N, C-alpha and C positions, 0 to 999 in steps of 0.2 A: 413228326413235328418236333418232338423233344430232342431227337438227334440233331436236327438242324440248329436248334437253340443252343445246345451244348457246344456244337462245333463253332458257332460264332463267338461264344464266350472264350473258348480256348484260343482262337485267333486274337482276340482282344488282349488276352494275357501275354501272348508272345510279343505283341507290338507295344506293350507298355514300356515306359522309360525305365531304365535300370534303377534299382534301389541304391541309395547312397548309404554306405556303411559309416561307422564312426570316423570323424575327421573329413567326411565328404568323399571317401574312396568309393568309386563305382563298383557295384557287384555285377560282374560280367561272367558269363559261363566260360569255362576254359575251352580253348580251341587253338588250333594251329593256323598260322597265316595272317595276312594283313587285315582281313575282315574283323576278327574279334578285337584286334588292337585299335582299329579305327572306331569300333563301337565303344571301347573304353575311353578313348580320347574324346569322342563326341558326348560322353556322359560326364566328363570331368566338370565340376561346377565352377562357374564364374571365370575369373582370371586364370585359373589353373588350366583350363582348356587351351589357352594360347601357349602356355608353357609346354603342354603335351604335344601340341602341333609343331612347335619349334624343335623340341628334342627329337621327335620322330623324323622331321625333315633333315636335321643335321645328321642323324644316324643313317638314313637312306642315302644321302649324298656322299657320306664318308665310306660306306660299305655297300657297294652295289650288290643287289640280290640278298641283302640281309634277311636272315630267318627271323620270323616273328611268331609269338604265341602269347596267349593270356593264360596264366596259371595263378591260382591263389589270389584272384582279383587284382592282378597287376600285369602290365605288358613285360615281356621278356624279349631280348634281342640276342641273336647268335650269329657268328660268322657262317656264311653259307658253305664253307669247305671244312668246317670242324664240328665236332660234337659239342654239346653243352652250350652254355649261355654266358655272355660277358656283362650284361647290364639289365636291370629292371628298374621300375619306378612305381610310386604310389602316392596318393594324396593323403595329406594330413591336414588338420584344421588350419594351420597357418603357413604351410609350405608344401611343395612337391619334393619328394626325396628320391634322388637318383642313387641307385645302389650299384657300385662297381665291385663285382665278385672277386677280382684280383687287384683291387685298388691300391694295395700297398706296393705293387710293382709298377705303378704309373709314375710318370715324372712330369710335373710335380705331383705329389700324392694328394688326392682329394682331401678337403679339410676336416671332415668329421670322422672320428674313429668309430669302430664297431666292436661289440664284444665277440664277434666272429673273426677268427684269424684270417687275415688277408683282405677282408672286406673294408671298403671306405665309402662314405656317403657325401653327396652334395645336396644341401637343402636350398631350394630356390623359393624365395618369398615374394609376395606380391609386388613390393616396391623395388625389387632387384631385377635387373635384366639377366639374360643368359649370355655369357661370354662365349660366342659361337666358335671362335678360334680355339680356345682352351677346351671346350667340350668336344670339338672335332678331334683334337689331338688325343684326348683321353679315350675317345671311342676307337680311333685307329689303333692306339696302343693296346687297349683292352681286347679288341677283336683279334689281335695277333697272338694273344696268350691262350693257353689251354682253357677251354670253356668249363664251366661248372655244370655237372649233370644235375638235372632236376626232373 
């Protein structure tokens, strides 16, 4: 009887909604493939979820067969024919931040500097739309560059 009770409790824990870390970033177990990325997007709070859905759709459309993973509580995207990763993103309190690992090689260069050489950021805030054309261009450029191993 006790085994059955504990088993039910374990199932309940696995089905619980992901915990939100500081800034509202979902805590998602690391994993390869689309499933953990969709779990992350599904757990993004409020308006940020629509941003995650849009970014994921633009990437999938621009890079057929894109590799996906969740590492360090953020989605990563990689070219299917190359090692490494070209982009990740995460939730902060007031924005979703896209991280282009070779962002200084993109034209135009994404607007926000990083303390890490070569990295550039794009912060998307609630009252801002996503420029799909520019995002697609950056994704296509970034995917053609050597990926960052992680």
